[in-house]
A tleap script that builds the chain and sets N, CA, C and O, in Angstrom:
source leaprc.protein.ff14SB
mol = sequence {
  NMET LYS VAL LEU ILE THR LEU SER GLY GLY
  LEU LEU GLN ALA SER TYR LEU ASP GLU GLU
  ALA ALA LYS ILE ASP LEU GLU ILE VAL VAL
  ALA ASP TYR ASP VAL GLU GLY THR ASP MET
  ASN ILE LEU THR ASP PRO THR GLY GLU PRO
  VAL ILE VAL TRP LYS GLU ASN PRO LEU VAL
  GLU SER ALA TYR ALA GLU ALA MET PHE LYS
  MET ALA ASP LYS GLU SER GLU CSER
}
set mol.1.N position { 89.034 -88.955 188.452 }
set mol.1.CA position { 88.573 -90.291 187.601 }
set mol.1.C position { 87.080 -90.307 187.675 }
set mol.1.O position { 86.552 -90.209 188.783 }
set mol.2.N position { 86.440 -90.406 186.729 }
set mol.2.CA position { 84.996 -90.427 186.792 }
set mol.2.C position { 84.287 -91.459 185.788 }
set mol.2.O position { 84.789 -91.828 184.726 }
set mol.3.N position { 83.111 -91.843 186.260 }
set mol.3.CA position { 82.475 -92.979 185.611 }
set mol.3.C position { 80.881 -92.433 185.629 }
set mol.3.O position { 80.366 -91.859 186.589 }
set mol.4.N position { 80.259 -92.722 184.431 }
set mol.4.CA position { 78.922 -92.172 184.281 }
set mol.4.C position { 78.030 -93.540 183.878 }
set mol.4.O position { 78.340 -94.247 182.919 }
set mol.5.N position { 77.065 -93.767 184.606 }
set mol.5.CA position { 76.227 -94.878 184.365 }
set mol.5.C position { 74.762 -94.522 184.262 }
set mol.5.O position { 74.102 -94.229 185.259 }
set mol.6.N position { 74.159 -94.557 182.777 }
set mol.6.CA position { 72.894 -94.203 182.540 }
set mol.6.C position { 71.939 -94.991 182.799 }
set mol.6.O position { 72.227 -96.127 182.424 }
set mol.7.N position { 70.756 -94.911 183.349 }
set mol.7.CA position { 69.693 -95.985 183.448 }
set mol.7.C position { 68.436 -95.275 183.069 }
set mol.7.O position { 68.260 -94.065 183.218 }
set mol.8.N position { 67.634 -96.059 182.601 }
set mol.8.CA position { 66.165 -95.704 182.180 }
set mol.8.C position { 65.297 -96.792 182.546 }
set mol.8.O position { 65.539 -97.959 182.240 }
set mol.9.N position { 64.236 -96.402 183.234 }
set mol.9.CA position { 63.197 -97.534 183.658 }
set mol.9.C position { 63.876 -98.797 184.435 }
set mol.9.O position { 63.423 -99.936 184.323 }
set mol.10.N position { 64.894 -98.508 185.153 }
set mol.10.CA position { 65.809 -99.249 185.936 }
set mol.10.C position { 66.676 -100.223 184.960 }
set mol.10.O position { 67.181 -101.255 185.403 }
set mol.11.N position { 66.796 -99.873 183.770 }
set mol.11.CA position { 67.577 -100.767 183.048 }
set mol.11.C position { 68.939 -99.994 182.393 }
set mol.11.O position { 68.863 -99.063 181.591 }
set mol.12.N position { 70.057 -100.514 182.851 }
set mol.12.CA position { 71.332 -99.626 182.397 }
set mol.12.C position { 71.367 -99.645 180.893 }
set mol.12.O position { 71.241 -100.663 180.212 }
set mol.13.N position { 71.564 -98.324 180.400 }
set mol.13.CA position { 71.448 -97.875 179.107 }
set mol.13.C position { 72.811 -97.896 178.401 }
set mol.13.O position { 72.992 -98.500 177.344 }
set mol.14.N position { 74.105 -96.950 179.284 }
set mol.14.CA position { 75.193 -97.031 178.985 }
set mol.14.C position { 76.173 -96.614 179.921 }
set mol.14.O position { 75.809 -95.758 180.727 }
set mol.15.N position { 77.237 -96.996 179.985 }
set mol.15.CA position { 78.196 -96.545 180.852 }
set mol.15.C position { 79.500 -95.759 180.258 }
set mol.15.O position { 79.971 -96.220 179.218 }
set mol.16.N position { 80.122 -94.606 180.835 }
set mol.16.CA position { 81.018 -94.001 180.212 }
set mol.16.C position { 82.246 -93.747 181.109 }
set mol.16.O position { 82.119 -93.674 182.331 }
set mol.17.N position { 83.347 -93.624 180.537 }
set mol.17.CA position { 84.665 -93.359 181.386 }
set mol.17.C position { 85.262 -92.053 180.990 }
set mol.17.O position { 85.335 -91.587 179.853 }
set mol.18.N position { 85.718 -91.485 182.224 }
set mol.18.CA position { 86.447 -89.949 181.450 }
set mol.18.C position { 87.811 -90.633 181.070 }
set mol.18.O position { 88.036 -91.840 181.155 }
set mol.19.N position { 88.711 -89.636 180.623 }
set mol.19.CA position { 90.156 -90.223 180.129 }
set mol.19.C position { 90.806 -90.583 181.110 }
set mol.19.O position { 91.404 -91.602 180.766 }
set mol.20.N position { 91.115 -90.257 182.477 }
set mol.20.CA position { 91.668 -90.827 183.576 }
set mol.20.C position { 91.445 -92.228 183.874 }
set mol.20.O position { 92.376 -92.995 184.118 }
set mol.21.N position { 90.094 -92.613 183.856 }
set mol.21.CA position { 89.525 -93.792 184.162 }
set mol.21.C position { 90.064 -94.774 182.793 }
set mol.21.O position { 90.705 -95.813 182.949 }
set mol.22.N position { 89.743 -94.327 181.710 }
set mol.22.CA position { 90.266 -95.235 180.322 }
set mol.22.C position { 91.472 -95.378 180.716 }
set mol.22.O position { 91.647 -96.573 180.954 }
set mol.23.N position { 92.464 -94.734 180.922 }
set mol.23.CA position { 93.986 -94.702 180.952 }
set mol.23.C position { 94.430 -95.741 181.834 }
set mol.23.O position { 95.530 -96.244 181.608 }
set mol.24.N position { 93.701 -96.166 182.869 }
set mol.24.CA position { 93.974 -97.246 183.894 }
set mol.24.C position { 93.261 -98.472 183.509 }
set mol.24.O position { 93.457 -99.486 184.179 }
set mol.25.N position { 92.418 -98.499 182.459 }
set mol.25.CA position { 91.576 -99.560 181.985 }
set mol.25.C position { 90.617 -100.093 183.068 }
set mol.25.O position { 90.510 -101.300 183.282 }
set mol.26.N position { 89.867 -99.079 183.802 }
set mol.26.CA position { 88.954 -99.397 184.739 }
set mol.26.C position { 87.757 -100.250 184.282 }
set mol.26.O position { 86.948 -99.819 183.461 }
set mol.27.N position { 87.690 -101.154 184.692 }
set mol.27.CA position { 86.428 -102.161 184.398 }
set mol.27.C position { 85.222 -101.902 185.134 }
set mol.27.O position { 85.292 -101.715 186.349 }
set mol.28.N position { 84.165 -101.871 184.549 }
set mol.28.CA position { 82.584 -101.791 185.101 }
set mol.28.C position { 82.006 -103.279 185.128 }
set mol.28.O position { 81.841 -103.971 184.124 }
set mol.29.N position { 81.749 -103.627 186.331 }
set mol.29.CA position { 81.117 -104.784 186.507 }
set mol.29.C position { 79.784 -104.623 186.982 }
set mol.29.O position { 79.593 -104.043 188.050 }
set mol.30.N position { 78.702 -105.141 186.204 }
set mol.30.CA position { 77.071 -104.853 186.546 }
set mol.30.C position { 76.789 -106.375 187.084 }
set mol.30.O position { 77.075 -107.463 186.584 }
set mol.31.N position { 76.188 -106.061 188.167 }
set mol.31.CA position { 75.222 -107.197 189.181 }
set mol.31.C position { 73.809 -106.686 189.049 }
set mol.31.O position { 73.381 -105.667 189.591 }
set mol.32.N position { 73.012 -107.652 188.128 }
set mol.32.CA position { 71.612 -107.223 187.885 }
set mol.32.C position { 70.743 -108.553 188.626 }
set mol.32.O position { 70.683 -109.712 188.214 }
set mol.33.N position { 70.126 -107.980 189.812 }
set mol.33.CA position { 69.335 -108.900 190.628 }
set mol.33.C position { 67.839 -109.044 189.937 }
set mol.33.O position { 67.085 -109.827 190.517 }
set mol.34.N position { 67.441 -108.526 189.025 }
set mol.34.CA position { 66.286 -108.655 188.314 }
set mol.34.C position { 66.353 -109.862 187.224 }
set mol.34.O position { 66.374 -109.657 186.011 }
set mol.35.N position { 66.378 -110.876 187.699 }
set mol.35.CA position { 66.784 -111.946 186.897 }
set mol.35.C position { 65.351 -112.970 186.184 }
set mol.35.O position { 65.459 -113.935 185.427 }
set mol.36.N position { 64.246 -112.438 186.663 }
set mol.36.CA position { 63.211 -113.044 186.034 }
set mol.36.C position { 62.922 -112.759 184.694 }
set mol.36.O position { 62.853 -111.613 184.252 }
set mol.37.N position { 62.724 -113.942 183.932 }
set mol.37.CA position { 62.556 -114.366 182.494 }
set mol.37.C position { 63.721 -113.960 181.517 }
set mol.37.O position { 63.630 -113.789 180.302 }
set mol.38.N position { 65.006 -113.827 182.436 }
set mol.38.CA position { 66.241 -113.718 181.613 }
set mol.38.C position { 66.745 -115.032 180.845 }
set mol.38.O position { 66.732 -116.129 181.402 }
set mol.39.N position { 67.176 -114.854 179.569 }
set mol.39.CA position { 67.701 -115.887 178.810 }
set mol.39.C position { 69.393 -116.086 179.216 }
set mol.39.O position { 70.131 -116.989 178.822 }
set mol.40.N position { 69.749 -114.906 180.157 }
set mol.40.CA position { 71.311 -114.946 180.466 }
set mol.40.C position { 71.591 -116.078 181.649 }
set mol.40.O position { 70.661 -116.531 182.316 }
set mol.41.N position { 72.804 -116.436 181.815 }
set mol.41.CA position { 73.247 -117.323 182.636 }
set mol.41.C position { 73.164 -116.701 184.234 }
set mol.41.O position { 73.906 -115.784 184.586 }
set mol.42.N position { 72.103 -117.363 185.201 }
set mol.42.CA position { 71.869 -116.800 186.354 }
set mol.42.C position { 73.176 -117.519 187.289 }
set mol.42.O position { 73.503 -118.705 187.250 }
set mol.43.N position { 73.690 -116.629 187.974 }
set mol.43.CA position { 74.787 -117.167 188.977 }
set mol.43.C position { 74.090 -116.732 190.290 }
set mol.43.O position { 73.114 -115.993 190.414 }
set mol.44.N position { 74.908 -117.440 191.356 }
set mol.44.CA position { 74.477 -117.072 192.778 }
set mol.44.C position { 75.631 -116.024 193.403 }
set mol.44.O position { 76.858 -116.113 193.363 }
set mol.45.N position { 74.880 -115.131 193.920 }
set mol.45.CA position { 76.051 -114.018 194.871 }
set mol.45.C position { 76.681 -114.874 196.116 }
set mol.45.O position { 76.465 -116.040 196.447 }
set mol.46.N position { 77.430 -114.006 196.615 }
set mol.46.CA position { 78.175 -114.479 197.828 }
set mol.46.C position { 77.029 -114.716 199.077 }
set mol.46.O position { 77.198 -115.418 200.074 }
set mol.47.N position { 75.996 -114.041 198.778 }
set mol.47.CA position { 74.953 -114.004 199.976 }
set mol.47.C position { 73.848 -115.216 199.650 }
set mol.47.O position { 72.994 -115.553 200.469 }
set mol.48.N position { 73.991 -115.793 198.384 }
set mol.48.CA position { 73.097 -116.835 197.960 }
set mol.48.C position { 71.849 -116.295 197.189 }
set mol.48.O position { 70.837 -116.987 197.081 }
set mol.49.N position { 71.940 -115.100 196.682 }
set mol.49.CA position { 70.973 -114.560 195.921 }
set mol.49.C position { 71.211 -114.719 194.501 }
set mol.49.O position { 72.367 -114.620 194.089 }
set mol.50.N position { 70.084 -114.997 193.558 }
set mol.50.CA position { 70.289 -115.124 192.113 }
set mol.50.C position { 70.672 -113.863 191.573 }
set mol.50.O position { 70.191 -112.841 192.061 }
set mol.51.N position { 71.563 -113.804 190.526 }
set mol.51.CA position { 72.227 -112.579 189.988 }
set mol.51.C position { 72.821 -112.915 188.460 }
set mol.51.O position { 73.422 -113.918 188.074 }
set mol.52.N position { 72.492 -111.899 187.848 }
set mol.52.CA position { 73.254 -111.867 186.384 }
set mol.52.C position { 74.451 -111.073 186.669 }
set mol.52.O position { 74.276 -110.212 187.530 }
set mol.53.N position { 75.628 -111.148 186.158 }
set mol.53.CA position { 76.780 -110.650 186.358 }
set mol.53.C position { 77.523 -110.328 184.648 }
set mol.53.O position { 77.598 -111.202 183.785 }
set mol.54.N position { 77.975 -108.987 184.484 }
set mol.54.CA position { 78.636 -109.050 183.309 }
set mol.54.C position { 79.478 -107.805 183.265 }
set mol.54.O position { 79.156 -106.828 183.940 }
set mol.55.N position { 80.624 -107.802 182.438 }
set mol.55.CA position { 81.472 -106.852 182.400 }
set mol.55.C position { 80.722 -105.620 181.454 }
set mol.55.O position { 80.211 -106.157 180.471 }
set mol.56.N position { 80.553 -104.471 181.455 }
set mol.56.CA position { 80.130 -103.667 180.798 }
set mol.56.C position { 81.240 -102.885 179.879 }
set mol.56.O position { 82.311 -102.522 180.364 }
set mol.57.N position { 80.927 -102.682 178.654 }
set mol.57.CA position { 81.970 -101.974 177.686 }
set mol.57.C position { 81.689 -100.522 177.607 }
set mol.57.O position { 80.855 -100.032 176.846 }
set mol.58.N position { 82.534 -99.774 178.548 }
set mol.58.CA position { 82.088 -98.467 178.511 }
set mol.58.C position { 82.563 -97.570 177.240 }
set mol.58.O position { 83.422 -97.952 176.446 }
set mol.59.N position { 81.992 -96.521 177.172 }
set mol.59.CA position { 82.242 -95.593 176.022 }
set mol.59.C position { 83.244 -94.368 176.598 }
set mol.59.O position { 83.036 -93.905 177.719 }
set mol.60.N position { 84.269 -93.910 175.816 }
set mol.60.CA position { 85.236 -93.069 176.222 }
set mol.60.C position { 85.219 -91.987 175.057 }
set mol.60.O position { 84.998 -92.185 173.862 }
set mol.61.N position { 85.543 -90.654 175.781 }
set mol.61.CA position { 85.905 -89.438 174.818 }
set mol.61.C position { 84.301 -89.242 174.433 }
set mol.61.O position { 83.899 -89.350 173.275 }
set mol.62.N position { 83.495 -88.958 175.491 }
set mol.62.CA position { 82.062 -88.864 174.890 }
set mol.62.C position { 81.562 -87.494 175.330 }
set mol.62.O position { 81.491 -87.260 176.536 }
set mol.63.N position { 81.165 -86.453 174.318 }
set mol.63.CA position { 80.756 -85.099 174.649 }
set mol.63.C position { 79.660 -85.056 175.799 }
set mol.63.O position { 79.669 -84.298 176.769 }
set mol.64.N position { 78.748 -85.988 175.503 }
set mol.64.CA position { 77.585 -86.257 176.541 }
set mol.64.C position { 78.068 -86.470 177.981 }
set mol.64.O position { 77.585 -85.844 178.925 }
set mol.65.N position { 79.028 -87.368 178.105 }
set mol.65.CA position { 79.625 -87.667 179.466 }
set mol.65.C position { 80.122 -86.637 179.895 }
set mol.65.O position { 79.807 -86.313 181.040 }
set mol.66.N position { 80.957 -85.871 179.216 }
set mol.66.CA position { 81.703 -84.733 179.642 }
set mol.66.C position { 80.798 -83.405 180.353 }
set mol.66.O position { 81.022 -82.751 181.371 }
set mol.67.N position { 79.726 -83.331 179.373 }
set mol.67.CA position { 78.615 -82.450 179.982 }
set mol.67.C position { 77.909 -82.913 181.194 }
set mol.67.O position { 77.545 -82.083 182.027 }
set mol.68.N position { 77.657 -84.347 181.382 }
set mol.68.CA position { 77.010 -84.760 182.540 }
set mol.68.C position { 77.966 -84.666 183.756 }
set mol.68.O position { 77.542 -84.470 184.895 }
set mol.69.N position { 79.419 -84.832 183.423 }
set mol.69.CA position { 80.257 -84.795 184.651 }
set mol.69.C position { 80.332 -83.325 185.222 }
set mol.69.O position { 80.501 -83.101 186.421 }
set mol.70.N position { 80.193 -82.352 184.272 }
set mol.70.CA position { 80.189 -80.782 184.656 }
set mol.70.C position { 79.049 -80.672 185.322 }
set mol.70.O position { 79.126 -80.175 186.445 }
set mol.71.N position { 77.719 -81.097 184.815 }
set mol.71.CA position { 76.498 -81.084 185.747 }
set mol.71.C position { 76.663 -81.463 187.170 }
set mol.71.O position { 76.307 -80.745 188.105 }
set mol.72.N position { 77.273 -82.739 187.299 }
set mol.72.CA position { 77.392 -83.236 188.788 }
set mol.72.C position { 78.533 -82.348 189.474 }
set mol.72.O position { 78.524 -82.112 190.682 }
set mol.73.N position { 79.200 -82.027 188.881 }
set mol.73.CA position { 80.121 -81.048 189.476 }
set mol.73.C position { 79.729 -79.685 190.121 }
set mol.73.O position { 80.206 -79.238 191.164 }
set mol.74.N position { 78.772 -79.088 189.325 }
set mol.74.CA position { 78.182 -78.080 189.719 }
set mol.74.C position { 77.162 -78.121 190.702 }
set mol.74.O position { 76.985 -77.271 191.574 }
set mol.75.N position { 76.428 -79.266 190.497 }
set mol.75.CA position { 75.197 -79.698 191.759 }
set mol.75.C position { 75.975 -80.194 192.979 }
set mol.75.O position { 75.442 -80.074 194.082 }
set mol.76.N position { 77.009 -80.660 192.891 }
set mol.76.CA position { 77.739 -81.008 194.325 }
set mol.76.C position { 78.424 -79.695 195.097 }
set mol.76.O position { 78.695 -79.687 196.298 }
set mol.77.N position { 78.638 -78.652 194.228 }
set mol.77.CA position { 78.925 -77.629 194.832 }
set mol.77.C position { 78.086 -76.618 195.423 }
set mol.77.O position { 78.510 -75.654 196.059 }
set mol.78.N position { 76.762 -76.905 195.163 }
set mol.78.CA position { 75.645 -76.192 195.661 }
set mol.78.C position { 75.220 -76.631 196.928 }
set mol.78.O position { 74.257 -76.095 197.476 }
savepdb mol mol.pdb
quit
């Protein structure tokens, strides 16, 4: 089961699930502590820190994600 999270400049760009993760309806929950200037609802995490929390809608069956999963597999083998 694999999940790919893409970031750029510290911002979440997209999330991807492989087929196995999608079959079990794996959820991706994002906790963002960079809350300054946001218009989103700021919550308080269990340690008392301000945080924005949301469920991400992942992409499935992505050729890009599959290629990235393969890259990660090769990297871990070396």
